[in-house]
C-alpha atoms as one frame of an Amber mdcrd trajectory, in Angstrom:
protein
  24.821  -0.910  -6.732  24.051  -1.669 -10.376  25.036   1.814 -11.404  28.716
   0.831 -11.463  28.440  -2.581 -12.887  25.528  -3.662 -14.955  24.545  -0.262
 -16.527  26.852   1.153 -19.107  28.057   4.757 -19.144  26.121   5.511 -22.328
  22.864   4.189 -20.809  23.383   6.137 -17.602  23.519   9.408 -19.601  19.940
   9.076 -20.782  18.526   6.997 -17.952  17.481   9.958 -15.745  15.494  11.455
 -18.639  13.855   8.149 -19.390  12.886   7.582 -15.774  11.421  11.063 -15.616
   9.401  10.321 -18.760   7.979   7.140 -17.176   6.258   9.271 -14.524   4.189
  11.036 -17.166   1.463   8.588 -18.070   0.106   8.368 -14.511  -0.305  12.105
 -13.804  -1.338  12.928 -17.374  -4.255  10.500 -16.947  -5.449  12.874 -14.202
  -4.670  16.273 -15.787  -5.515  15.975 -19.473  -9.241  15.629 -19.187  -9.841
  17.961 -16.239 -10.892  20.869 -18.573 -13.541  18.547 -20.074 -14.901  17.277
 -16.732 -17.930  19.586 -16.702 -18.816  18.520 -20.266 -18.389  14.848 -19.306
 -20.706  15.393 -16.358 -23.381  16.846 -18.609 -23.157  14.299 -21.408 -23.383
  11.255 -19.133 -26.131  12.827 -17.001 -24.131  12.521 -13.814 -24.220  14.667
 -10.712 -21.049  16.510  -9.802 -19.964  14.156  -7.004 -20.503  11.113  -9.174
 -18.502  12.540 -12.057 -15.715  13.356  -9.605 -15.561   9.631  -8.858 -13.765
   9.306 -12.221 -10.985  11.299 -10.547 -11.245   9.261  -7.368 -11.183   5.908
  -9.220  -8.033   6.889 -11.066  -6.360   7.971  -7.827  -7.272   4.771  -6.027
  -6.033   2.806  -9.046  -2.729   4.704  -9.037  -2.410   3.894  -5.330  -3.104
   0.196  -5.624  -1.095  -0.182  -8.799   1.990   1.081  -7.021   1.336  -1.141
  -4.015   1.358  -4.198  -6.294   4.016  -3.161  -8.811   6.666  -2.151  -6.222
   7.087  -5.590  -4.488   6.782  -7.374  -7.834   9.582  -5.303  -9.314  11.744
  -6.082  -6.241  11.250  -9.755  -6.951  11.185 -10.004 -10.743  12.979  -6.855
 -11.842  11.861  -3.437 -13.074  11.688  -3.913 -16.826   9.124  -6.675 -17.171
   6.725  -5.179 -14.669   6.972  -1.846 -16.405   6.173  -3.217 -19.865   3.133
  -5.088 -18.613   1.836  -1.919 -16.974   2.211   0.166 -20.094   0.350  -2.378
 -22.263  -2.519  -2.447 -19.723  -2.591   1.354 -19.702  -3.033   1.542 -23.500
  -5.905  -0.991 -23.464  -7.781   0.650 -20.566  -7.478   4.131 -22.032  -9.302
   2.855 -25.143 -11.954   1.298 -22.812 -12.454   4.740 -21.183 -12.969   6.254
 -24.619 -15.908   3.936 -25.472 -17.612   3.880 -22.033 -21.380   4.392 -22.477
 -22.075   5.303 -18.861 -20.446   7.033 -15.975 -20.451   3.780 -13.945 -18.451
   1.883 -16.614 -16.164   4.926 -16.947 -15.421   4.904 -13.224 -14.529   1.203
 -13.452 -12.323   1.728 -16.453 -10.613   4.654 -14.754  -9.785   2.415 -11.796
  -8.030  -0.062 -14.028  -6.326   2.740 -15.952  -4.991   4.041 -12.649  -3.757
   0.613 -11.681  -1.674   0.506 -14.873  -0.608   4.140 -14.623   0.800   3.607
 -11.121   3.396   1.197 -12.483   5.407   3.887 -14.189   5.540   6.079 -11.080
   6.798   3.310  -8.763   9.283   1.933 -11.294  10.730   5.405 -11.899  11.241
   5.974  -8.139  12.623   2.510  -7.497  14.920   2.468 -10.541  16.241   5.881
  -9.496  17.058   4.427  -6.069  18.770   1.502  -7.832  21.311   3.789  -9.511
  21.566   6.998  -7.443  22.657   7.766  -3.875  23.228  10.807  -1.681  22.811
  14.319  -3.117  22.337  12.844  -6.603  19.313  10.900  -5.332  17.807  14.010
  -3.801  18.304  15.944  -7.059  16.693  13.107  -8.967  13.570  13.204  -6.739
  13.473  16.953  -7.200  13.553  16.342 -10.981  10.676  13.880 -10.569   8.624
  16.568  -8.913   9.497  19.026 -11.635   8.536  16.645 -14.441   5.304  15.967
 -12.566   4.639  19.686 -12.671   5.544  19.720 -16.323   2.951  17.045 -17.004
   0.455  19.058 -14.980   1.230  22.100 -17.143   1.132  20.284 -20.470  -1.893
  18.106 -19.532  -4.545  20.787 -18.924  -3.185  23.125 -21.567  -3.240  20.278
 -24.089  -6.587  19.123 -22.828  -8.096  22.586 -23.171  -6.717  22.815 -26.699
  -7.962  19.358 -27.645 -11.498  20.159 -26.340 -11.727  22.682 -29.182 -11.380
  19.803 -31.659 -12.784  16.728 -29.931 -14.881  15.647 -27.004 -13.775  13.946
 -23.767 -13.749  10.560 -25.497 -11.141  11.843 -27.918  -8.974  12.804 -24.941
  -8.838   9.185 -23.836  -7.915   8.101 -27.330  -5.073  10.599 -27.144  -3.954
   8.990 -23.803  -3.824   5.616 -25.463  -1.533   7.034 -28.152   0.741   8.533
 -25.450   0.854   5.089 -23.780   1.762   3.405 -27.059   4.653   5.837 -27.617
   5.918   5.245 -24.073   5.737   1.515 -24.673   7.901   1.850 -27.785  10.434
   4.011 -25.931  10.597   1.627 -22.969  11.008  -1.463 -25.216  13.891   0.265
 -27.007  15.697   2.126 -24.251  14.777   1.000 -20.727  17.421  -1.346 -19.218
  17.015  -3.628 -16.240  18.283  -1.645 -13.271  17.934  -4.375 -10.644  20.312
  -7.331 -11.278  19.007 -10.814 -10.485  21.353 -11.266  -7.598  19.941  -8.191
  -5.823  16.275  -9.169  -6.109  14.234 -10.353  -3.177  12.726 -13.819  -2.734
  10.275 -15.425  -0.382   6.969 -14.421  -1.851   4.231 -12.936   0.325   5.988
 -13.680   3.570   9.029 -11.655   2.546   6.853  -8.816   1.383   5.000  -8.793
   4.690   8.313  -8.683   6.570   9.468  -5.785   4.411   6.278  -3.848   5.137
   6.706  -4.516   8.859  10.228  -3.167   8.674   9.110  -0.014   6.924   6.159
   0.615   9.201   8.380   0.282  12.297  10.578   3.128  11.053   9.228   6.394
  12.471  11.043   8.539   9.927   9.735   6.517   7.035   6.193   6.449   8.432
   6.226  10.179   9.247   7.359  11.036   5.696   4.804   8.725   4.078   1.799
   9.763   6.132   2.584  13.489   5.876   2.913  13.128   2.127  -0.380  11.284
   2.069  -2.152  14.268   3.702  -0.288  16.814   1.540  -1.286  14.988  -1.648
  -4.844  14.689  -0.359  -4.938  18.461  -0.410  -3.353  18.543  -3.876  -5.868
  16.131  -5.338  -8.740  17.890  -3.684  -7.495  21.000  -5.579  -7.285  18.995
  -8.776 -10.836  17.721  -8.401 -12.395  20.961  -7.278 -10.561  23.744  -9.099
 -12.174  23.087 -12.452 -15.694  23.569 -11.008 -14.578  26.581  -8.991 -12.834
  28.433 -11.824 -15.221  27.456 -14.612 -18.548  27.020 -12.766 -18.294  29.829
 -10.201 -15.941  32.331 -11.886 -16.955  31.551 -15.453 -13.564  30.800 -16.965
 -13.604  28.939 -20.282 -11.880  25.511 -20.533  -8.961  27.306 -22.168  -8.921
  29.975 -19.464  -8.940  27.280 -16.787  -6.100  25.497 -18.531  -4.030  28.712
 -18.554  -4.657  29.350 -14.868  -3.891  25.753 -14.048  -0.746  25.920 -16.211
   0.460  28.973 -14.257  -0.003  27.158 -10.975   1.738  24.069 -12.306   4.659
  26.159 -13.479   5.009  27.290  -9.852   4.891  23.611  -8.883   7.822  22.938
 -11.192   9.910  25.827  -9.850   9.245  24.926  -6.250  10.191  21.282  -6.942
  13.478  22.426  -8.417  14.208  24.771  -5.448  13.331  22.075  -2.897  16.408
  19.972  -3.584  18.678  22.957  -3.067  16.831  24.043   0.047  17.056  20.514
   1.531  20.809  20.490   1.034  21.073  23.715   2.979  18.331  23.348   5.638
  17.997  19.605   5.861  15.131  17.394   4.693  13.005  17.728   7.844  12.970
  21.501   7.832  12.218  21.630   4.097   9.280  19.232   4.453   7.801  21.472
   7.185   8.390  24.650   5.217   6.613  23.222   2.149   3.694  22.024   4.281
   3.363  25.440   5.869   3.397  27.157   2.492   0.715  24.864   1.163  -1.322
  25.577   4.302  -1.161  29.266   3.557  -2.667  28.670   0.159  -5.392  26.487
   1.697  -6.199  29.276   4.155  -6.770  31.575   1.152  -9.207  29.035  -0.313
 -11.077  28.831   3.014 -11.351  32.643   3.013 -12.798  32.530  -0.493 -15.369
  30.042   0.757 -16.423  32.299   3.626 -16.612  35.542   1.718 -16.576  36.699
  -1.920 -13.108  37.395  -3.296 -11.859  38.150  -6.804 -10.846  35.266  -9.012
  -7.226  36.435  -8.707  -7.205  35.628  -5.013  -8.367  32.082  -5.699  -5.759
  31.558  -8.400  -2.985  32.875  -6.178  -4.157  30.637  -3.315  -4.094  27.596
  -5.597  -0.621  28.682  -6.805   0.725  28.912  -3.247  -0.820  25.537  -2.351
   0.721  23.827  -5.363   4.137  25.365  -4.677   4.047  24.121  -1.055   3.202
  20.608  -2.134   6.107  20.550  -4.598   8.490  22.024  -2.071   7.772  19.251
   0.452   7.857  16.298  -1.961  11.602  15.773  -2.822  12.881  15.832   0.745
  10.044  13.685   1.985  10.646  11.137  -0.775  14.352  11.083   0.115  13.590
  10.566   3.766  11.329   7.662   2.909  13.506   5.839   0.375  17.127   6.722
   0.963  17.620   4.064   3.692  16.149   1.167   1.741  18.128   0.436  -1.387
  17.445  -3.303  -0.994  13.638  -2.907  -1.108  13.284   0.332  -3.057  10.259
  -0.897  -4.987   8.347  -1.910  -1.878   9.219   1.359  -0.030   8.263   3.380
  -3.051   5.029   1.501  -3.532   3.818   2.221   0.000   4.715   5.894  -0.386
   2.826   6.090  -3.693  -0.164   4.129  -2.398  -0.619   6.530   0.565  -0.183
   9.605  -1.611  -2.786   8.594  -4.170  -4.998   6.687  -1.800  -5.412   9.644
   0.507  -6.031  11.784  -2.548  -8.726   9.417  -3.709 -10.541   9.848  -0.400
 -10.231  13.610  -0.366 -11.139  14.336  -3.981 -14.942  13.640  -3.851 -15.306
  15.566  -0.549 -14.917  18.913  -2.368 -18.141  18.209  -4.254 -20.417  17.519
  -1.264 -21.981  20.973  -1.509 -22.401  20.801  -5.313 -20.541  22.752  -7.917
 -21.467  26.236  -6.578 -19.418  26.435  -3.357 -15.692  26.849  -2.702 -16.056
  26.267   1.007 -15.592  22.460   0.993 -12.347  22.888  -1.013 -10.976  25.267
   1.566 -12.017  23.110   4.506 -10.655  19.902   3.001  -7.280  21.301   1.935
  -6.615  23.171   5.176  -7.602  20.194   7.323  -5.366  17.854   5.317  -2.353
  20.173   5.581  -2.804  20.602   9.299  -2.834  16.798   9.664   0.255  16.542
   7.480   2.264  18.923   9.691   1.042  17.326  12.906   1.736  13.798  11.767
   5.220  14.608  10.518   6.177  16.441  13.734   4.719  13.699  15.963   6.507
  10.829  14.215   9.886  12.413  13.399  10.490  14.605  16.488  12.649  11.848
  18.147  14.464  10.590  15.091  17.830  11.600  13.662  17.621  14.831  11.628
  19.753  13.567   8.711  18.898   9.886   8.432  19.691   9.714   4.745  23.401
  10.099   5.455  23.558   6.624   6.968  25.662   4.525   4.544  23.677   2.147
   2.345  25.900  -0.764   3.362  25.054  -0.282   7.055  21.317  -0.241   6.332
  21.535  -3.352   4.131  23.487  -5.132   6.886  20.834  -4.172   9.436  18.164
  -5.546   7.170
């Protein structure tokens, strides 16, 4: 492991914080402009479902970006791939800001997502490069927490910025964030994957690695269940702004506060998940988180079937977000702990499924227009039922604590 050889003690002290920071520019691309989505829809003369394609395009880009960046980082190292991704992110954020039509904006958002996915996959893979065991689980819990922090800061900051600028100004702000991250990465990010530990063999080797991963029932169960869980989460992200602002009349700032409350719960649940997994085991914690999210989705379905106060909707969204965060760290550990030698590839497939499933689910919540909560309830509850069923079906016959297998044994098996 490079943690004991090629990375100095001083670098290791700040590396976790730096890796957590690298996860920001993907999620913040989603969250910052959500309070301005209705205004964007109106200015560009788009229908609700078409405007929501700007969310979908970013999600699909985030998925595909991870799928490409992960294997490339296994072969060429983490640092170079990361720097290229951040530069592309800055450029495409500026392109979003000047887009004259919703169609061009959707295309620019796709490329912005491709670039934003690089930070997510590099953070997960670099963490696997330098951490093992319980420290790895805690790190993935911290990743979930920082994702929640970005979700808190993003809408709150977006709601505040909408009082001073329009949605185009929000994309200019994103380009500035990307430029700052580029400067930090250039200065502080070390190479965590030494040359002697990188893969070789090009596409054929990557294909073999994917076959290895897809033949592992525990890995596949964790990945697919997380895909459905995150589909519910991104359906919430795409639909909540229309529900809370359009149906219940909250202002952009009021929506940002409600969203910030839910995201704070996301952070707390992500922090508690690592501790729970150490006590209950990863499998049980994944199922508990999925069930909790399903309870929140059931509340949204109830709101779609009958009129309920706005507080019920906000609490349901809160419970859903907490459940997603509770399932994420143990599922990520189940997926990645056994593959230190191809951490980038394993992480890329996990990220691709999470964001890809989310990209499919997000526009479904707008099929009935902006005046109905029912599609949001149906989509989220269906996704979470599929998450639980998939995880149980694929992991029922596997070892309950797979991540305790020594890395050296798994490397030798590979």
